[in-house]
Every structure is written in structure tokens, then in C-alpha cells.
C-alpha positions in Angstrom: 11.9 97.1 126.5 9.5 94.1 126.3 12.2 92.2 124.4 14.7 92.9 127.2 12.2 91.6 129.8 11.7 88.5 127.8 15.5 88.0 127.6 15.9 88.1 131.3 13.0 85.7 131.9 14.5 83.2 129.5 17.9 83.5 131.3 16.1 82.8 134.6 14.4 79.8 133.0 17.7 78.4 131.6 19.4 78.8 135.1 16.5 77.1 136.8 16.7 74.1 134.5 20.4 73.8 135.0 20.1 74.1 138.8 17.4 71.4 138.7 19.7 69.1 136.7 22.7 69.6 139.0 23.0 71.2 142.4 26.6 72.1 141.4 25.5 74.5 138.7 26.7 78.1 139.3 24.7 80.9 137.8 27.9 83.0 138.0 29.7 80.6 135.7 27.3 81.2 132.8 29.0 83.0 129.9 27.5 83.1 126.4 28.0 85.0 123.2 27.2 84.8 119.5 29.2 81.6 119.0 29.9 80.2 122.5 28.2 78.8 125.6 30.1 78.1 128.8 29.0 77.0 132.3 30.5 74.9 135.0 28.5 71.7 134.7 28.3 71.4 130.9 29.5 68.2 129.3 32.4 68.1 126.8 30.0 67.7 123.9 27.7 70.6 125.0 27.4 73.3 122.3 25.4 76.4 121.9 25.4 80.1 122.1 23.5 83.0 123.6 20.5 82.1 121.6 20.5 78.7 123.3 19.9 80.5 126.5 17.6 83.1 125.0 15.7 81.4 122.2 13.7 84.6 121.3 16.8 86.6 120.6 17.3 87.4 116.9 20.7 87.5 115.1 20.9 91.3 115.3 20.6 91.3 119.1 23.0 88.3 119.3 25.7 90.6 117.8 25.1 93.2 120.5 24.6 91.2 123.7 26.6 88.8 125.8 26.0 87.0 129.0 28.9 87.3 131.4 28.9 85.9 135.0 25.2 85.1 134.5 24.3 88.7 133.6 23.0 90.0 130.3 25.2 92.9 129.1 25.0 95.2 126.0 28.2 96.1 124.2 27.7 99.7 123.4 29.5 100.9 120.3 28.9 104.6 120.8 27.9 107.1 123.5 24.5 107.4 121.9 23.9 103.7 122.1 25.1 103.7 125.7 22.7 106.5 126.7 19.8 104.8 125.0 20.6 101.5 126.8 20.9 103.1 130.2 17.6 105.0 129.6 15.9 101.6 128.9 17.3 100.0 132.0 19.7 97.8 130.1 23.0 97.2 131.7 26.0 98.1 129.5 29.3 96.0 129.8 31.8 97.7 132.1 34.7 95.7 130.6 37.4 97.5 128.5 38.0 95.7 125.3 39.5 97.8 122.5 39.7 96.3 119.0 39.5 92.8 120.5 42.2 93.5 123.1 41.3 93.0 126.8 43.4 95.6 128.4 45.2 95.7 131.7 42.6 97.7 133.6 41.0 97.5 137.1 37.5 97.3 135.6 38.5 94.0 133.8 39.4 92.3 137.1 35.6 92.2 137.8 35.5 89.3 135.3 36.7 87.1 138.2 33.8 85.3 139.9 33.5 85.0 143.7 34.9 81.5 143.5 38.0 82.6 141.6 37.1 81.8 138.0 37.8 84.1 135.1 35.8 83.2 131.9 36.9 85.5 129.1 34.0 86.8 126.9 34.2 85.7 123.3 34.7 89.3 122.1 38.2 89.0 123.4 40.7 88.2 120.7 43.9 89.2 122.6 44.5 89.0 126.4 46.5 92.2 126.9 49.9 92.4 128.6 49.5 92.0 132.4 45.7 91.9 132.2 45.4 89.5 135.1 48.9 89.5 136.6 49.1 89.1 140.4 45.3 89.0 141.0 44.4 87.8 144.4 42.2 84.7 144.6 42.4 83.7 140.9 42.1 79.9 140.7 40.8 79.0 137.3 41.0 80.5 133.8 38.7 79.6 130.8 40.0 81.0 127.5 37.5 80.7 124.6 38.5 79.7 121.1 38.1 83.3 119.9 41.3 84.3 121.7 44.2 84.2 119.3 47.0 85.6 121.6 47.9 85.7 125.3 50.3 88.5 125.7 53.3 88.9 128.0 52.6 88.6 131.7 48.9 88.1 131.1 48.4 85.7 134.0 51.8 85.8 135.7 52.5 85.7 139.5 49.1 84.2 140.4 50.1 81.7 143.0 46.6 80.2 143.4 45.8 79.3 139.8 45.1 75.5 139.6 43.5 75.1 136.2 43.8 76.7 132.8 41.4 75.7 130.0 42.4 76.8 126.5 39.5 76.0 124.2 39.6 75.5 120.5 37.3 74.5 117.7 37.6 72.9 114.3 37.1 75.3 111.3 35.3 74.6 108.1 38.5 73.3 106.4 39.4 71.1 109.4 41.9 73.6 110.9 42.2 74.1 114.6 41.1 77.5 115.7 42.1 79.0 119.0 45.1 80.5 120.8 48.1 80.8 118.5 50.6 82.6 120.6 51.4 82.5 124.4 53.6 85.4 125.3 56.7 85.8 127.5 56.1 85.3 131.2 52.4 84.6 130.4 52.0 82.1 133.3 55.2 82.7 135.2 55.2 81.7 138.9 51.7 80.2 138.8 53.0 77.9 141.5 49.7 76.0 142.1 49.2 75.0 138.4 49.7 71.2 138.1 49.1 70.5 134.4 48.3 72.2 131.1 47.2 71.1 127.7 47.7 73.3 124.7 45.5 72.9 121.6 47.2 72.4 118.2 46.3 76.0 117.3 49.3 77.1 119.4 52.4 77.8 117.2 54.5 79.9 119.6 55.2 79.9 123.4 57.3 82.8 124.7 60.3 82.9 126.9 59.8 82.1 130.6 56.1 81.5 129.8 55.9 78.8 132.6 59.0 79.6 134.5 58.8 78.7 138.2 55.5 76.9 138.0 56.9 74.8 140.7 54.0 72.3 141.0 53.6 71.8 137.3 53.8 68.1 136.7 52.5 67.4 133.1 52.5 69.5 129.9 50.9 68.5 126.6 52.4 70.7 123.9 50.7 71.6 120.7 51.7 69.4 117.8 52.6 72.6 115.8 55.2 74.0 118.2 58.5 74.4 116.4 60.5 76.0 119.3 60.7 75.8 123.0 62.2 79.1 123.9 64.6 80.3 126.6 63.6 79.3 130.1 60.0 78.4 129.0 59.9 75.7 131.7 62.9 76.8 133.8 62.7 75.8 137.5 59.5 73.7 137.1 60.9 71.5 139.9 58.1 68.9 139.7 57.8 68.5 135.9 58.0 64.8 135.1 56.3 64.5 131.8 56.2 66.6 128.6 55.8 65.5 125.0 58.2 66.6 122.3 56.1 67.0 119.1 57.5 66.0 115.7 57.2 69.6 114.6 59.9 70.6 117.0 63.2 72.0 115.6 64.7 74.0 118.5 65.1 73.7 122.2 66.6 77.0 123.5 68.8 78.0 126.4 67.7 76.8 129.9 64.3 75.7 128.4 64.1 72.9 131.1 67.0 74.0 133.4 66.2 73.1 137.0 63.5 70.6 136.1 65.0 68.1 138.6 62.3 65.4 138.3 62.2 65.3 134.5 63.2 61.8 133.8 62.3 60.9 130.2 62.8 62.9 127.0 62.9 61.8 123.4 64.4 64.3 120.9 62.5 64.1 117.6 64.3 63.7 114.3 63.6 67.3 113.2 65.4 69.0 116.1 68.4 70.8 114.7 69.2 73.3 117.4 69.6 72.3 121.1 71.2 74.9 123.4 73.9 73.4 125.6 72.0 74.7 128.7 68.6 73.4 127.6 68.6 70.7 130.3 71.0 72.2 132.8 70.7 70.6 136.3 68.2 68.0 135.1 70.0 65.5 137.3 67.3 62.8 137.0 67.2 62.8 133.2 68.5 59.2 132.8 66.2 58.4 129.9 67.2 60.8 127.2 67.1 59.5 123.7 67.6 60.9 120.2 65.6 59.7 117.3 67.7 57.6 114.9 66.6 59.8 112.0 68.1 62.9 113.6 70.8 64.2 111.4 72.3 66.8 113.8 72.9 65.1 117.2 74.2 61.8 118.6 74.8 60.2 122.0 78.2 58.6 122.7 79.3 57.3 126.1 76.7 59.4 127.9 77.5 62.6 126.1 75.4 64.4 123.5 77.5 65.7 120.6 76.7 67.5 117.3 77.4 65.0 114.6 79.7 67.4 112.9 81.9 67.1 116.0 81.9 70.8 116.7 80.1 71.1 119.9 79.4 69.1 123.1 75.8 69.8 124.0 75.6 68.1 127.4 76.6 65.2 129.7 73.5 63.2 130.6 73.2 61.9 134.2 74.2 58.4 133.1 77.7 59.8 132.5 78.6 59.3 136.1 82.4 59.1 135.7 85.1 60.5 137.9 87.3 61.2 134.8 85.5 62.8 131.9 87.3 63.0 128.5 86.0 65.3 125.8 86.8 63.8 122.4 89.1 65.5 119.9 87.5 67.7 117.4 85.1 69.4 119.8 85.5 73.2 119.5 82.9 74.6 121.9 81.8 74.1 125.5 78.9 76.5 126.1 76.9 77.4 129.2 75.7 74.4 131.3 77.2 71.8 129.0 78.9 70.1 132.0 76.3 71.0 134.6 74.8 67.5 135.2 78.1 65.7 135.9 78.0 65.4 139.7 80.8 62.8 140.2 83.5 64.3 137.9 86.9 64.9 139.7 89.0 65.2 136.6 88.2 66.8 133.2 90.4 66.2 130.1 89.8 68.8 127.4 90.9 68.3 123.8 93.5 70.3 121.8 90.8 71.2 119.3 88.8 73.4 121.9 88.4 77.0 120.7 85.8 78.2 123.2 84.8 77.5 126.8 82.9 79.5 129.4 83.0 79.1 133.2 79.3 78.7 133.0 79.8 75.4 131.3 80.1 74.2 134.9 77.6 74.6 137.7 76.8 73.9 141.4 77.0 70.2 140.5 80.8 70.4 139.7 81.8 70.5 143.3 84.1 67.5 143.2 86.2 68.7 140.2 89.8 69.2 141.2 91.9 68.6 138.0 91.6 70.0 134.5 94.0 69.1 131.7 94.5 70.8 128.3 97.1 69.6 125.8 99.9 72.1 125.2 99.1 72.0 121.5 95.8 73.8 122.2 96.0 77.3 120.6 93.5 79.1 122.8 93.7 77.8 126.4 96.0 76.4 129.1 95.3 74.8 132.5 97.3 75.2 135.6 96.5 73.7 139.0 92.7 73.9 138.6 92.7 77.2 136.7 91.8 77.7 133.1 93.4 80.7 131.4 93.5 82.0 127.9 96.7 81.0 126.1 98.3 84.4 126.8 97.3 84.3 130.4 95.4 87.5 130.2 91.9 86.0 130.8 90.9 83.9 133.8 88.2 81.6 132.4 87.5 79.3 135.3 88.7 78.2 138.8 87.5 74.8 140.1 84.9 75.2 142.9 87.0 73.2 145.3 89.7 75.9 145.6 89.5 77.5 149.0 92.2 80.0 148.3 92.0 81.8 144.9 95.1 83.6 143.7 94.6 85.6 140.5 98.0 85.9 138.9 99.7 89.1 137.7 99.1 88.5 134.0 95.2 88.4 134.3 93.5 91.5 132.9 89.9 90.0 132.5 87.7 87.9 134.7 85.5 86.1 132.3 81.8 85.1 132.7 81.5 82.3 135.2 85.2 82.4 136.1 84.5 82.0 139.9 81.5 79.8 140.0 80.2 78.3 143.2 83.4 79.0 145.0 84.6 77.5 148.3 86.7 80.6 149.0 86.0 82.9 151.9 87.6 86.0 150.5 88.8 87.1 147.1 91.2 90.0 146.3 91.2 91.2 142.7 94.7 92.5 142.0 95.4 95.9 140.4 96.4 94.2 137.1 92.7 93.2 136.5 91.0 95.8 134.3 87.7 94.1 133.4 85.2 92.0 135.3 82.5 90.5 133.1 78.9 89.8 134.0 78.4 86.7 136.1 82.1 86.5 136.8 81.2 85.6 140.3 78.2 83.3 140.7 77.0 81.6 143.9 79.0 80.8 146.9 79.4 77.2 148.1 77.6 77.0 151.5 77.6 80.8 151.5 81.3 80.7 152.4 82.3 83.8 150.5 82.4 86.8 152.8 84.4 89.5 151.0 85.5 90.7 147.5 88.1 93.5 147.2 88.3 95.2 143.8 91.7 96.7 142.9 92.5 100.1 141.5 92.9 98.9 137.9 89.3 97.9 137.2 87.8 100.2 134.6 85.1 98.0 133.2 82.8 96.5 135.8 79.7 94.7 134.6 76.6 95.6 136.7 75.9 91.9 136.9 79.5 90.8 137.9 78.1 89.1 141.0 75.3 87.3 139.1 72.3 89.6 139.7 72.1 89.3 143.4 73.0 85.6 143.9 75.9 86.8 146.0 74.3 89.3 148.3 73.9 87.7 151.7 76.7 88.9 154.0 79.4 89.6 151.4 81.3 92.9 151.8 82.6 94.5 148.6 85.3 97.1 148.8 87.1 99.1 146.1 90.6 100.5 146.3 90.4 104.2 147.0 92.8 104.9 144.1 90.4 103.3 141.6 89.5 106.2 139.3 86.3 104.7 137.9 84.3 103.3 140.8 83.6 103.9 144.5 81.5 102.4 147.3 78.8 104.6 148.7 77.1 102.8 151.6 75.3 99.9 150.0 75.9 100.9 146.5 78.7 100.9 143.9 78.7 104.2 142.0 80.8 105.7 139.2 83.6 107.8 140.7 81.7 111.0 140.0 78.7 109.7 142.0 76.3 110.3 139.1 75.5 106.7 138.2 74.4 103.6 140.2 76.3 100.6 139.0 75.2 97.8 141.4 74.1 97.3 145.0 76.2 95.3 147.4 73.8 93.6 149.9 70.1 92.9 150.1 68.5 95.3 152.6 64.8 96.2 153.4 65.1 99.9 152.5 67.4 101.6 150.1 67.8 105.4 149.6 69.6 106.4 146.4 71.8 109.4 147.3 71.3 112.9 146.0 73.5 113.7 143.0 72.8 110.4 141.3 71.5 111.1 137.8 71.3 107.6 136.3 70.3 104.1 137.6 72.2 101.9 135.2 71.2 98.8 133.3 70.7 95.9 135.7 71.9 98.1 138.6 69.2 96.9 141.0 68.5 93.6 139.4 67.3 91.0 141.9 67.3 93.6 144.8 65.2 92.3 147.7 64.4 95.7 149.1 60.8 96.5 149.9 61.4 100.2 149.6 63.6 102.1 147.2 63.7 105.9 147.5 64.8 107.8 144.4 66.6 111.2 144.5 65.4 114.5 143.1 68.5 114.6 140.9 67.6 111.5 139.0 67.2 111.9 135.2 67.5 108.4 133.6 66.4 104.9 134.6 68.1 102.6 132.1 66.8 99.3 130.6 66.3 96.5 133.1 67.3 98.7 136.0 64.8 97.1 138.4 64.3 93.7 136.8 63.5 90.9 139.2 62.9 93.2 142.2 60.2 90.9 143.5 59.6 92.5 146.9 58.9 96.1 146.0 55.2 97.0 145.9 55.3 100.7 145.1 57.8 103.2 143.9 57.6 106.9 143.3 59.4 108.4 140.2 60.4 112.1 140.8 59.6 114.8 138.4 63.2 115.1 137.3 63.1 111.8 135.5 63.1 112.2 131.7 63.7 108.6 130.5 62.8 105.2 131.6 64.3 102.3 129.5 62.7 99.2 128.0 62.0 96.4 130.5 62.9 98.7 133.4 60.4 96.9 135.8 60.3 93.5 134.2 59.5 90.6 136.5 58.6 92.9 139.4 55.7 90.6 140.2 54.5 92.5 143.3 54.9 96.0 142.0 51.3 97.4 142.1 52.0 101.1 141.8 54.5 103.1 139.9 53.7 106.7 141.0 55.1 109.3 138.6 55.2 112.9 139.6 54.5 114.1 136.0 51.7 114.5 133.5 50.3 111.4 131.9 52.4 110.2 128.9 55.3 112.6 129.5 57.8 109.7 129.8 57.7 107.4 126.8 57.4 103.7 126.9 54.9 103.1 129.7 54.4 100.6 131.4 58.0 99.6 130.9 57.2 95.8 131.2 55.9 95.9 134.8 53.9 92.7 135.0 50.6 94.3 136.0 50.8 96.6 132.9 48.9 99.8 132.8 47.0 99.0 136.0 50.3 99.8 137.9 51.0 103.2 136.3 49.7 106.3 138.3 50.4 109.7 136.9 50.2 112.3 139.7 49.6 115.4 137.6 
């Protein structure tokens, strides 16, 4: 007891000295453990630990105690230790850290100080999934070198975060010790974050980790990163500067798509895999260079090709031609490969082409009117602004300038991206069409599209055929009454038997799923803007990604009839704070089904 009193006195003395040295010193910022010392006015070279603050503390005590938010706390390892500490008037840490993992729990939100700073204690080795997702008032994060992993959604959807400090230290053998992995969505939509620096301990950054950090301007990547994954910096509108380390080998799909201000990129020699959509819509990227030592890629006439002449990767903004000719030998045109060409009116495709998707184009392809393909091409043909498969059974793409779209009688499949950013006001899908792929319809130019009528022949309708909600304003969707597979029920498309929700039609504030529905299908409600979704008592199954990107919903009640909830069912539902389940805890496997707030959001009602 005397030792504890001495400890508190020495903490008070330390605080008094720091307050005397600087009026900006905050007692609440003081965090100290066995190997670390953090406070808001310390210099870059300041070192120390809990024994710096409490000189009389021996090594045994230093293992047990930690100072968090200026308060001395004991980490009780058993109920007996807890009872003894409480009996002695010693405060026990309320934070939940299990085997080094800081869990998503309401108690852990108390780590945030009154001025919006979270300083993680050094006992944390892993920041759990969703641990601080969507926390009101969070402005700064300090991550000590002891943390090795930041899991999925750990800090996502915090619109006030301005600063993230990821600390590291040099080990005995000169190695950098600190965070090694940053998970998927870890900082997604942290829209006030302006810059971030990653220590060289980081070897992996997950998908969409910084997606929609719309004010992010500068990024310093670790020199040990080998891959920039899918959508890592997607829609970071203000990003102007990022280094490409020599360790880099891969830049994945949409990694920088929508980074409109990005103006200077140098591709290192070791990069051997660049997705065609990696820099989609980066319309200011005039200074893109490839290291002379790179053996995989080359730039010719404003176009990046693979040196083996198999694939066109992208047109760079400098390729501002009205007529674009793709050289012979090219076999593939993948997603977003033509997305930057804003002035193109005519596209000449080669006879060697074996694969093209409508998603090769984008909202920037509005001036394109003419497409030519040599008759010798074995796979495709072009007719009056339409691209078809050679046998005419697949509609691959219709130029966006077409105001009247006529799908001919041979077409059986509308391919992905077939009707991209259309100028048409209404589209009728004839009875000969059997299959409509995902993203077959994507965007509407100036919101001109008002109606889509689906014929009686469609028997394979992708739930994302209208691009996950990008076409949901005032568009009416109707289905022929003789269609034996699908029907419209109010604002929903259901299977003909009424047992499965396929997709919604329009964005509404409140949606009631009708009684009789047993399944909400994969991607069925993706991107739905409703603030309220009422589920029926007949519901049994919620499939994977059923509610993904439902950003506006804050609470949902799962009826007792539900037996299965699929993986990623609630992914990217950034405002979903409560999933109320009318069942006993753990009776549905897979919790928390990727809801960003993690276990904090799950409430079992029985």
C-alpha cells in the first residue's frame, strides 16, 4: 500500500515538472508501460518507460502496471489478483485485451481522451477488427511499436481523424519493429486525414484500407511493401503525392482509381503486375514514367503496354487523341484500360483482340461514336457503335453517345459493362435475352435513364445488374408478366415464387421485406440508401454481402426465424451500430459478419 502511494506521488511530481516545462502539457496524454513513454509535448528523441515516471518502481511491478490517460492501472491476470488490488484501493484496468488483441468492445472506447486522442497501451499487439470504427470525436491515433497488426475496419468511418502516428523502433539486429499489417478498410472514409507515414516494418496494406480518405494529400509508403492491393487508395480525390518503393511488384485493380489530382507516378523496375484499372479516372496523371529497367511494361505513344504485346494496360492522359488505334498483337482490354481517354471519338481495335469488357470504358468515354474491328478478328465484330461477340449472341458494349439503344434479335447475353454511362432514356430488353450479367448497366449520363423493361426470356439476372445501386434514382424497372423466373413486388425484384429477394429497384427511406420471403440473396440490398429495413418473420437465410454498402442504416432487427447469415453480410455498413438478433448468443454462426463496428454492434436479445 505504501508502494502504491509512492507511485502516485511520483506520477504527480512527473506531471508537475512537465506542466512547468510547457503549458501545453496534458496529463491525460501520459501513457507509459514497461518499454514505452508517450505524452503530448515530448520531443522526438525522448525515450523512457513507466520507471522514468515512477523511479521507485521495480521490474516486477513494471510488468504489472501501466499508466493510461495519466492514470496508474494494474493489469490483473486473475480474479484473485483483481480482488486483492481492489481491496488495496488499486485501480484495475477496465480495458479488454485478450492475448494481446484489443477487442471491439464499448469499454475500450474509454481509451479516447477528452480532446479526441487515442493512445494505445503497449500491451496491445493487435488492434481488433472494428475496435474504433465510427467513434464520435476521434481526432488522433497514436499506435506504439508493440502493435504488429491493425485488423479490418479498426479505425474506419471516423470522419474527424486528422492525424495517425504509427511508431516503430530499431531492434537489436537493426531491424524495424512495429506494425506489419494494416487490414482491409482499416482507415476507410477517414475523410479528415491529410497525410500518413508508414514505418518500414509494414509489409502489407489491405484492400480499401484508405478508400475515400477524400482529404488525404500525401502518403509515405513503407520501403518493404510489395503490393498495393485493390482499391487501397480508391477515391482519394486530393491525393497528389505517393512514393512507389523499389520493393513494389504489384499494383492491383482500382488501387488509385478516382485519384483525380494524382499527377506524378514513377513505376519501379520490379513491378511485374499492374491491373488495367489501377489508375482508372486519374485524369491529371500526365507525368507517369516506367523505370528503364522494368522488363514487363513500356510506354508507346501515350499507351502503356505489356512488353510481350499481350495486354494494353491503360491510356495515360497525354494520349489526348480523337482517333485511338490499338496496335496489333494486343489480346486483352480489361476494366478501365480506356478510362482516361476523354477526347476519343473513334477507336480502332486490332484483329488480334481476344477479350474486351464494356468496363474498359468509363464516364470519360462520352465522345466515343465509332468503333472498328477488322473482319478477320475471330472473337468480336463492331456495328454502328455496338460491339458484339462474333456470333452476335453477346452484347459487349454500346457507345455512351447512343440515345436509342436497340438490342438485336440474336443477343442472348448482356455482358458486364455493356450499357455504360448511357444517354438513353429508356431501354427495353427483348425476349431473346436470357442472361444479364453484373454491372451490365452502370451509371446514366446526366441521369437520363428513366426506365428498363426486362423481357420474358431472362432466366439469369445478376443481383448487381444495375451496378449495385448506381442506377437507383427515378428509374422504373418492369418485368414481363410472362417471365417465369422473376417478378416485381413493389420496390423489389423477387424470384417468381416470392421466396427470394434478388435486388431492390429504387432508393427509399424505409423498406419492408414482404412476408413469404425466405432468403435475401447475395448483393440483393447492396448500396441501398434506406435508413430502415424491416425483415419478415418467414426469413431463414441472409446470404453473403446481402447488405454490403448500406451506409445509412443504423439499426436492424434479425427475426428468430433466421438460421444463417453469410460472410460479409454487413460489410461497409459504416453507420450500423446495432444488429439486434432475436435469438440466444452465438446461435447463428459467423458473428459479427464483417459489420465495421465488430462485436460492439451485435446484441443478442435472448
